[in-house]
C-alpha positions as CSV (number, residue, x, y, z in Angstrom):
1,M,1.9,13.3,19.9
2,S,4.3,15.4,21.8
3,T,3.6,13.4,24.9
4,F,4.3,10.2,23.2
5,E,7.6,8.3,23.6
6,V,9.2,5.4,21.9
7,S,11.8,3.5,23.7
8,R,13.8,0.0,23.6
9,A,12.2,-2.7,25.5
10,T,13.8,-5.0,27.8
11,P,13.0,-8.7,27.8
12,E,11.1,-8.3,31.0
13,E,8.9,-5.5,29.6
14,W,8.4,-7.6,26.3
15,A,6.5,-10.2,28.3
16,L,3.5,-8.0,28.2
17,V,3.6,-8.0,24.3
18,G,3.6,-11.7,24.4
19,G,0.1,-11.5,25.8
20,W,-1.0,-9.0,23.4
21,A,0.0,-11.3,20.5
22,A,-1.8,-14.1,22.1
23,A,-4.9,-12.2,22.2
24,E,-4.7,-11.5,18.5
25,G,-4.5,-15.2,18.1
26,W,-0.9,-15.3,16.9
27,N,-0.1,-18.2,19.4
28,P,3.4,-17.2,20.6
29,G,5.8,-19.8,21.8
30,A,6.5,-20.2,25.4
31,S,10.2,-19.3,25.1
32,D,10.2,-17.0,22.2
33,A,11.3,-13.8,23.7
34,E,14.7,-15.1,24.9
35,C,15.5,-16.5,21.5
36,F,14.5,-13.3,19.9
37,F,16.4,-10.9,22.0
38,A,19.5,-13.2,21.5
39,Q,19.6,-12.2,17.9
40,D,19.3,-8.4,18.4
41,P,18.6,-7.1,21.9
42,D,18.2,-3.6,20.5
43,G,15.5,-4.3,18.2
44,F,12.4,-4.2,20.4
45,F,10.4,-1.1,20.9
46,L,7.5,0.0,23.0
47,G,5.4,3.3,22.8
48,R,4.1,5.1,25.9
49,V,2.1,8.1,26.6
50,A,4.2,10.2,28.7
51,G,3.4,9.8,32.4
52,E,1.9,6.3,31.9
53,R,3.5,3.1,32.9
54,E,1.8,0.6,30.7
55,P,2.8,0.8,26.9
56,V,0.2,1.4,24.3
57,S,2.2,0.1,21.2
58,A,5.0,-2.4,20.3
59,I,7.1,-3.3,17.3
60,S,10.3,-5.3,16.7
61,V,12.9,-4.5,13.9
62,V,15.5,-7.4,14.3
63,T,18.7,-6.9,12.3
64,Y,20.5,-10.0,11.0
65,D,23.4,-8.6,9.1
66,D,24.2,-5.3,7.3
67,R,21.7,-6.2,4.6
68,Y,18.7,-7.7,6.1
69,A,16.3,-7.0,9.0
70,S,12.9,-8.5,10.0
71,L,9.9,-6.6,11.4
72,G,7.3,-8.1,13.5
73,F,5.1,-7.6,16.5
74,Y,3.4,-4.5,15.2
75,L,0.7,-4.0,17.7
76,V,-1.3,-1.4,19.3
77,R,-3.5,-1.8,22.4
78,P,-7.2,-2.2,21.2
79,D,-8.5,0.5,23.5
80,V,-6.2,3.2,22.1
81,R,-6.1,2.4,18.3
82,G,-6.8,5.2,15.8
83,R,-4.8,7.8,17.6
84,G,-1.4,7.6,15.5
85,Y,0.5,5.7,18.2
86,G,1.1,2.8,15.9
87,L,2.5,4.9,13.0
88,A,4.7,6.8,15.5
89,T,6.2,3.7,16.8
90,W,6.6,2.3,13.4
91,R,8.7,5.3,12.1
92,A,10.8,5.5,15.2
93,A,11.7,1.8,15.1
94,L,12.2,1.5,11.5
95,A,15.0,3.7,11.7
96,H,16.9,0.9,13.5
97,A,17.1,-1.0,10.3
98,G,19.1,1.6,8.5
99,D,19.4,1.0,4.7
100,R,18.7,-2.7,5.1
101,T,16.0,-4.5,3.2
102,V,13.3,-5.2,5.6
103,G,11.0,-8.2,5.6
104,L,7.7,-8.8,7.3
105,D,4.8,-11.3,7.5
106,G,1.7,-9.0,7.4
107,V,-1.9,-9.7,8.5
108,P,-4.4,-8.9,5.9
109,E,-5.7,-5.7,7.6
110,Q,-2.2,-4.0,7.5
111,Q,-1.0,-5.1,4.1
112,D,-2.1,-1.7,2.3
113,N,-0.4,0.1,5.0
114,Y,2.7,-1.8,4.5
115,R,2.7,-1.1,0.7
116,R,2.4,2.7,1.3
117,S,5.6,2.2,3.3
118,G,7.5,0.7,0.4
119,F,6.9,-3.2,1.1
120,A,6.1,-5.4,-1.9
121,L,4.4,-8.8,-2.0
122,E,6.6,-11.7,-2.3
123,H,4.1,-14.5,-1.4
124,R,1.3,-15.6,0.8
125,T,1.7,-17.8,3.8
126,A,-1.0,-20.1,5.4
127,R,-1.0,-21.3,9.0
128,Y,-2.1,-24.9,8.8
129,V,-3.4,-26.3,12.1
130,G,-4.8,-29.6,13.3
131,R,-4.0,-33.0,14.8
132,V,-1.3,-35.1,13.5
133,A,-1.2,-38.9,14.3
134,P,2.3,-39.9,15.1
135,R,4.0,-42.3,12.8
136,G,6.9,-43.0,14.8
137,P,10.5,-41.7,14.4
138,G,11.4,-40.9,11.0
139,A,14.4,-42.7,9.2
140,G,17.7,-40.8,9.4
141,V,16.5,-38.3,11.9
142,V,18.8,-37.5,14.8
143,P,18.9,-34.7,17.6
144,A,20.0,-31.5,16.2
145,A,23.1,-31.6,18.7
146,E,24.4,-34.8,16.8
147,A,24.2,-32.9,13.4
148,G,26.3,-30.0,15.0
149,L,25.5,-26.3,15.0
150,A,27.9,-25.4,12.3
151,A,26.2,-27.8,9.9
152,L,22.8,-26.8,10.8
153,A,23.7,-23.0,10.5
154,A,25.1,-23.6,7.1
155,Y,21.8,-25.5,6.1
156,D,19.7,-22.8,7.6
157,G,21.6,-19.9,5.8
158,G,20.7,-21.5,2.5
159,C,16.9,-21.4,3.5
160,H,16.7,-17.8,4.9
161,P,17.5,-14.3,3.7
162,A,20.4,-13.9,6.1
163,D,22.8,-15.9,8.4
164,R,21.5,-16.0,12.0
165,P,23.8,-18.3,14.1
166,R,23.1,-16.3,17.4
167,F,19.4,-16.8,17.0
168,L,19.8,-20.5,15.9
169,E,22.0,-21.5,18.8
170,R,19.2,-20.4,21.1
171,W,16.3,-21.7,19.2
172,L,17.6,-25.1,19.0
173,T,18.3,-25.4,22.8
174,A,15.5,-23.3,24.3
175,P,13.4,-24.9,27.1
176,G,10.7,-27.1,25.7
177,H,12.0,-26.9,22.2
178,R,12.6,-30.2,20.3
179,A,15.2,-29.8,17.5
180,L,16.0,-32.6,15.1
181,A,17.9,-32.9,11.8
182,R,17.8,-35.5,9.0
183,V,21.2,-36.8,7.9
184,V,21.6,-39.0,5.0
185,D,25.0,-40.4,4.0
186,G,26.7,-37.8,6.3
187,R,24.9,-34.9,4.9
188,V,22.1,-32.7,6.4
189,T,19.0,-32.9,4.2
190,G,16.7,-30.9,6.5
191,Y,16.0,-29.9,10.1
192,G,13.1,-28.7,12.1
193,V,11.9,-27.5,15.5
194,I,8.7,-27.9,17.5
195,R,8.0,-25.8,20.5
196,P,5.2,-25.4,23.2
197,A,2.9,-22.4,22.6
198,R,-0.2,-20.8,24.0
199,D,-2.4,-22.9,21.9
200,E,-1.2,-25.5,19.3
201,A,2.5,-26.7,19.4
202,R,4.2,-24.7,16.7
203,V,6.4,-26.4,14.1
204,G,9.2,-24.1,12.6
205,P,11.4,-24.0,10.9
206,L,10.7,-27.1,8.8
207,F,13.6,-26.9,6.2
208,A,14.2,-30.0,3.9
209,D,15.6,-30.9,0.6
210,G,12.4,-32.7,-0.4
211,P,9.1,-34.1,0.6
212,G,10.5,-37.3,2.1
213,D,12.9,-35.3,4.2
214,A,10.1,-33.1,5.4
215,E,7.7,-36.0,6.2
216,A,10.5,-37.7,8.2
217,L,11.2,-34.7,10.3
218,L,7.6,-33.8,10.9
219,D,6.9,-37.6,12.1
220,A,9.8,-37.4,14.4
221,L,9.0,-33.9,15.9
222,V,5.5,-34.9,16.8
223,D,6.3,-38.2,18.0
224,G,6.0,-38.3,21.8
225,F,6.0,-34.5,21.9
226,G,2.6,-34.7,23.8
227,A,0.8,-32.0,21.6
228,E,-2.8,-32.8,20.6
229,R,-2.4,-30.1,17.9
230,I,0.3,-28.4,15.8
231,A,0.5,-25.3,13.8
232,V,2.8,-24.9,10.8
233,D,3.3,-21.7,8.8
234,V,3.6,-22.9,5.1
235,P,4.5,-20.6,2.2
236,E,1.9,-21.2,-0.4
237,P,4.3,-21.3,-3.4
238,N,5.9,-24.4,-2.2
239,A,3.2,-26.7,-3.6
240,A,4.9,-29.9,-1.9
241,A,4.6,-28.2,1.3
242,V,1.1,-27.4,1.0
243,A,0.3,-30.9,-0.2
244,M,2.1,-32.4,2.8
245,A,0.1,-30.2,5.2
246,V,-3.3,-31.2,3.5
247,A,-2.3,-35.0,3.3
248,R,-1.5,-34.9,7.1
249,G,-5.1,-33.5,7.9
250,L,-4.0,-30.0,8.7
251,E,-6.4,-27.1,7.7
252,P,-5.6,-23.5,6.9
253,S,-6.6,-21.1,9.7
254,F,-5.4,-17.7,8.5
255,A,-3.1,-16.2,6.0
256,T,-0.3,-13.6,6.1
257,A,1.9,-12.1,3.3
258,R,5.6,-12.0,3.2
259,M,6.7,-8.7,1.9
260,Y,10.1,-7.0,1.3
261,T,11.3,-3.4,1.1
262,G,13.9,-4.4,-1.5
263,P,16.0,-7.4,-2.9
264,V,17.1,-10.2,-0.6
265,R,19.9,-12.6,-1.3
266,P,19.0,-15.8,-3.1
267,F,17.9,-18.6,-0.9
268,A,16.3,-22.0,-1.4
269,R,12.6,-21.2,-1.1
270,E,11.6,-24.9,-2.3
271,R,13.3,-26.1,0.9
272,V,10.9,-24.0,3.2
273,Y,8.1,-26.3,4.2
274,G,7.5,-24.4,7.4
275,I,8.6,-20.8,8.3
276,T,10.5,-20.5,11.5
277,T,8.4,-17.9,13.0
278,L,6.1,-15.2,11.5
279,E,7.6,-12.7,14.1
280,L,11.2,-13.0,13.0
281,G,10.9,-14.5,9.6
């Protein structure tokens, strides 16, 4: 391992990792990288064997504030697995989080390893995929810009373990993203984003006060977007979210586990009908 090095990645270098994620079936979005780097440009790491140009491992540890960070993209090239490169990359990158609580969405085969590193299970998440027949624009749904970034950032902050205005500003306006909000009596009651991806278009976040708000937003997001199939990452404890996905004909494809290394600030878990992205929480 003395010939192994971990260094921070540039957005250009990270394009390779998007291909690795696609090969694992994670279905990354077309504009994900630029949005991810907007939050924490120092939070992306690649491992290389000295003297070799192509990386062998990757991980992201993105900080949101002084209390919370999100870990994702823990990947090792299939042809070099089992040589300790992943663990070395993990240890080097996790130092970036400092003493923050770290969250992740772990694939089943890694969950025991995460537990040994101090992560504890919070809940399971299932990716629901399938065709959704458009029902037309939902009542009270407007473009995100009409609701205003400040109002959406405030709503988002109530549905996530940390505020993330830098990320959100880019996520709402990235190429190909459709961002909508539901406004009732002048108050935001939910918002959502749909974006193009390698396979199914991905919906996330889908945050809403209740099932009616979530349904209206989902209808408006898919209406005219042009995607034959969508994918939504639904936290299983939200029974209303699971029921909506099933009622719309979506089927679970794979599961992950939301895990934390410590406490996170209270947030409205019942409003989370679709997680923003498994890679950044």
